[in-house]
N, C-alpha and C positions, 0 to 999 in steps of 0.2 A: 291715832285718829279714831274718833268715835262718831257713829251715825245714829241719830235719834229720829224716829218718825212719830209724830203726835198729831192729834186733831184737836185744835183749840178753838175757842170762840173769842171774837173781839168784844170789847165793851161797848157801851152805848155811844161813846165818842168815836168809835171805829179804831180804837187802839188795841193792838195785840200785845199782851204782857207775856214775856217768855223768860221764865226762871229755870236755869239749867244747873243742877247741882253737879259739881265735879270733885274729884279727889285732889285737884291741884289747888294750892293756896299761894297767893301772891305771885302768880305767873301770868304772863301775857299769852293769850290764845287767839287764834284766828277763827272766826266764826262766819259761816256762810248760811244765809237764810233764804230759802226758796219757799214761797207760799202761793197757793192757788185756792180759789173759792171751791167749796164743796158743792157739787151740782145737786140740788134738791129736786127729786122727781116727785111730782104730785102722786099721792097714794090713790090708787084706784080701788073701788069696791071689788070684792071677789067675783061678783057677777061679770064685771067688765074684763076680768082676767080669764074668763072662760069656765068658771065653776058654776054648776047649775044649782038653783035653789034647793033641789031635792038632795043633792050631795051635801050642801052646807047644813041642811036640817039634821044630818047625822052627827054633827059635832056634839059630843057630850052625851049622846043618847044612851050609853052604857054606864054612865056615872053612878047610877043607883043600883045597877045589877052587874057588878064586875064579872068578867069572864074568868073561869078557872080552867086549868089544864089537868085532866085526870092523869093518873099514872100511865105510862106508856108501855109498861111490861118489858120483857126481854127482847132483844133483837139479835139477829145472826151476826157472827163475825165475818167480815169479808176479806178476801185476799186481794188487797190493793196492788200487789206486785204483778198480778195477772194483767193489769191495764198497761204495764210498761212494755208488753210484748206486742201491742197493737201497732201495725205499720202506719206510717203517716199518710 
């Protein structure tokens, strides 16, 4: 038994065309189709979702001046086994 989940669209007549390729040839198969409409939520503008205009103005502000990370230098080696001795 195989289970396939897909999201398809009906045509202008309201007909859903379902083509399912199988490796079986000249065999009978039992098919169960369950369909339900996809709930479309109206898209809200970012302001209605709680984003301030000041925050939205930052989008893309560094596109012409990309940030770079300078070399970080050497760092100390830590003994991570020492953390295993900490009581709960």
